C-alpha positions as CSV (number, residue, x, y, z in Angstrom):
1,M,-8.0,12.5,10.2
2,V,-8.1,10.1,7.2
3,R,-10.8,10.6,4.6
4,L,-11.6,7.1,3.5
5,L,-13.6,5.7,0.6
6,I,-14.4,2.0,0.3
7,Y,-15.2,-0.1,-2.7
8,E,-16.5,-3.6,-1.7
9,D,-19.2,-5.6,-3.6
10,N,-19.9,-8.1,-0.8
11,E,-22.8,-6.5,1.0
12,K,-22.2,-8.2,4.3
13,L,-18.5,-7.3,4.4
14,R,-19.3,-3.8,3.2
15,K,-21.6,-3.3,6.2
16,S,-19.0,-4.8,8.5
17,L,-16.3,-2.4,7.2
18,K,-18.7,0.6,7.5
19,L,-19.5,-0.4,11.1
20,L,-15.8,-0.9,12.0
21,L,-14.2,2.0,10.3
22,S,-16.9,4.6,10.9
23,G,-16.4,4.0,14.6
24,M,-12.7,5.1,14.5
25,S,-12.2,8.6,15.8
26,D,-9.4,9.4,13.4
27,I,-11.2,8.2,10.2
28,T,-13.9,9.9,8.3
29,L,-15.8,7.3,6.2
30,L,-16.9,9.1,3.1
31,N,-18.9,6.2,1.6
32,A,-18.8,2.5,1.0
33,L,-19.8,1.6,-2.5
34,P,-20.6,-1.8,-4.2
35,N,-18.8,-1.1,-7.4
36,C,-16.2,1.3,-8.9
37,L,-18.0,2.1,-12.2
38,D,-18.0,5.8,-11.3
39,V,-14.6,5.8,-9.7
40,K,-13.4,8.9,-11.6
41,Q,-16.4,10.9,-10.5
42,D,-16.2,9.5,-7.0
43,T,-12.6,10.5,-6.7
44,R,-13.3,14.0,-7.8
45,F,-16.4,14.4,-5.6
46,Y,-15.2,12.8,-2.3
47,E,-11.4,13.7,-2.6
48,P,-10.4,10.7,-0.4
49,D,-7.0,10.4,1.3
50,V,-7.2,6.6,1.2
51,V,-9.3,4.3,-1.0
52,L,-9.8,0.7,0.3
53,M,-10.2,-1.2,-2.9
54,D,-11.6,-4.7,-3.5
55,I,-10.5,-6.5,-6.7
56,D,-13.3,-8.7,-7.9
57,M,-16.3,-6.4,-8.5
58,P,-19.0,-6.2,-11.2
59,G,-18.5,-4.0,-14.3
60,M,-14.9,-3.0,-13.5
61,N,-12.3,-4.7,-11.3
62,G,-10.4,-2.9,-8.6
63,I,-7.1,-3.2,-10.5
64,E,-8.5,-1.1,-13.4
65,A,-9.9,1.3,-10.9
66,V,-6.6,1.9,-9.2
67,S,-5.1,3.5,-12.3
68,L,-8.1,5.7,-12.7
69,V,-7.9,6.9,-9.1
70,K,-4.3,7.8,-9.6
71,E,-5.0,9.5,-12.9
72,I,-7.5,11.8,-11.1
73,S,-5.7,12.2,-7.8
74,P,-2.0,11.0,-7.7
75,D,-1.8,11.8,-4.0
76,T,-4.7,9.5,-3.0
77,H,-3.4,6.3,-1.5
78,V,-5.0,3.0,-2.6
79,L,-4.9,0.0,-0.3
80,M,-6.1,-3.2,-2.0
81,H,-8.3,-5.4,0.2
82,T,-8.9,-8.8,-1.4
83,V,-9.0,-12.5,-1.0
84,F,-6.6,-12.9,-4.0
85,D,-3.0,-13.7,-3.2
86,D,-1.8,-14.9,-6.6
87,D,1.2,-13.4,-8.3
88,D,-0.7,-11.8,-11.2
89,K,-3.2,-9.9,-9.0
90,I,-0.5,-8.6,-6.7
91,F,1.9,-7.5,-9.5
92,N,-0.9,-6.0,-11.6
93,S,-2.2,-4.1,-8.6
94,L,1.2,-2.7,-7.7
95,A,1.9,-1.9,-11.4
96,A,-1.4,0.0,-11.6
97,G,-0.3,2.2,-8.7
98,A,-1.6,0.5,-5.5
99,D,0.2,1.6,-2.4
100,G,-0.5,-1.5,-0.3
101,Y,-2.0,-5.0,-0.5
102,L,-3.9,-6.5,2.3
103,L,-5.7,-9.8,2.4
104,K,-9.2,-10.0,3.8
105,T,-7.9,-12.5,6.4
106,A,-6.2,-9.6,8.2
107,S,-7.6,-8.7,11.6
108,P,-9.7,-5.6,12.0
109,M,-6.8,-3.9,13.8
110,D,-4.4,-4.9,11.1
111,L,-6.7,-3.3,8.6
112,Y,-7.0,-0.1,10.6
113,S,-3.2,0.1,11.0
114,A,-2.7,-0.5,7.3
115,I,-5.1,2.4,6.5
116,K,-3.2,4.7,8.8
117,D,0.2,3.5,7.6
118,V,-0.6,3.9,3.9
119,Q,-1.8,7.4,4.6
120,S,1.6,8.1,6.1
121,G,3.4,7.0,3.0
122,G,3.9,3.4,4.0
123,A,3.5,0.3,1.8
124,P,1.6,-2.2,4.0
125,M,1.3,-5.8,2.8
126,S,0.1,-8.9,4.3
127,P,3.1,-11.1,5.3
128,G,2.2,-13.8,2.7
129,V,1.9,-11.1,0.0
130,A,5.3,-9.6,1.0
131,K,6.9,-13.0,0.7
132,K,5.4,-13.5,-2.8
133,V,6.7,-10.0,-3.8
134,L,10.2,-11.0,-2.6
135,E,10.0,-14.3,-4.4
136,S,8.3,-13.3,-7.6
137,F,9.2,-9.8,-8.8
138,R,12.9,-10.1,-9.4
139,K,14.3,-8.6,-12.5
140,P,17.9,-8.5,-13.7
141,E,19.7,-5.5,-12.3
142,K,21.4,-3.0,-14.6
143,T,25.2,-3.2,-14.6
144,G,26.6,-1.2,-11.8
145,E,23.3,0.2,-10.6
146,R,23.3,-1.7,-7.3
147,E,26.7,-0.2,-6.5
148,M,25.3,3.3,-7.1
149,V,22.8,2.9,-4.3
150,D,24.5,4.3,-1.2
151,L,22.3,3.4,1.7
152,S,23.5,3.5,5.3
153,P,23.2,0.3,7.4
154,R,20.2,1.8,9.2
155,E,18.5,2.7,5.9
156,K,19.2,-0.8,4.5
157,E,17.7,-2.3,7.7
158,I,14.5,-0.1,7.4
159,L,14.2,-0.9,3.6
160,L,14.4,-4.6,4.4
161,M,11.5,-4.2,6.8
162,L,9.5,-2.3,4.2
163,T,9.9,-5.3,1.8
164,K,8.5,-7.5,4.5
165,G,5.4,-5.3,4.8
166,Y,6.2,-3.8,8.2
167,T,4.2,-0.7,9.2
168,Y,5.9,2.5,10.2
169,K,4.9,1.8,13.8
170,R,6.4,-1.7,13.8
171,I,9.6,-0.4,12.1
172,S,9.9,2.3,14.8
173,A,9.4,-0.4,17.5
174,E,11.9,-2.8,16.0
175,C,14.6,0.0,15.6
176,A,13.7,1.7,18.9
177,I,13.3,5.0,17.2
178,S,10.4,7.5,16.9
179,I,7.9,7.4,14.0
180,D,9.2,10.8,12.9
181,T,12.7,9.4,12.7
182,T,11.4,6.5,10.7
183,R,9.7,8.8,8.3
184,T,13.0,10.8,7.9
185,H,15.0,7.6,7.1
186,I,12.3,6.5,4.6
187,K,12.3,9.9,2.9
188,N,16.1,9.6,2.6
189,I,15.7,6.1,1.1
190,Y,13.3,7.4,-1.5
191,T,15.7,10.1,-2.4
192,K,18.6,7.7,-2.8
193,L,16.6,5.2,-4.8
194,H,15.0,7.9,-6.9
195,V,11.5,6.7,-6.1
196,N,8.4,8.5,-4.8
197,C,6.6,5.9,-2.6
198,G,7.0,2.8,-0.6
199,T,5.8,0.5,-3.3
200,E,8.4,1.8,-5.7
201,A,11.1,1.5,-3.1
202,V,10.2,-2.1,-2.4
203,A,10.0,-3.0,-6.1
204,K,13.4,-1.3,-6.8
205,A,15.1,-3.0,-3.8
206,I,13.9,-6.4,-5.1
207,R,14.9,-5.6,-8.7
208,L,18.4,-4.6,-7.7
209,R,18.6,-7.5,-5.3
210,L,19.9,-5.3,-2.5
211,F,19.5,-8.0,0.1
212,Q,21.2,-10.9,-1.6
């Protein structure tokens, strides 16, 4: 069961999200709020597993709120849900600690899958966002660091799928393996890359240019 907290200032969309997600048997909708001005108190009070976070909200934007959620509860997963697909918004969200980035053009089932996936440790991203990440967030690698990453062919295959924004379910289907096996591979990838989550793994893979 996923304990979900929503921040969305658009009243019509907020009501639609409440209607959609409160009807899911494996999601407990804690609340759907129009702003994140009290995000610290909200995080302490509701103790959400996942926060669905809009970016453009009155008083405090969602990017600022991400870092505050993580400050209070590092284990809470934050999935950005926004109309913005520009590089700065994406980078700043990930840098603040967001675990995934989904555009509002995503279908209801894609949104539901992303919530479940981020709760499981995934880093779901809309395909267009994943492409921008691949294109935009490249940094020079440290000398010899790429050679120190000893990933197996299967681990490299799965890491590449993570950089494309694939969910655990899709990775499992593409590789013809169980979700538990996928999780084991991803855990090993995190260990070898010295990272703690999917977002960090994707960022490091891009920085080290592991797929060039």
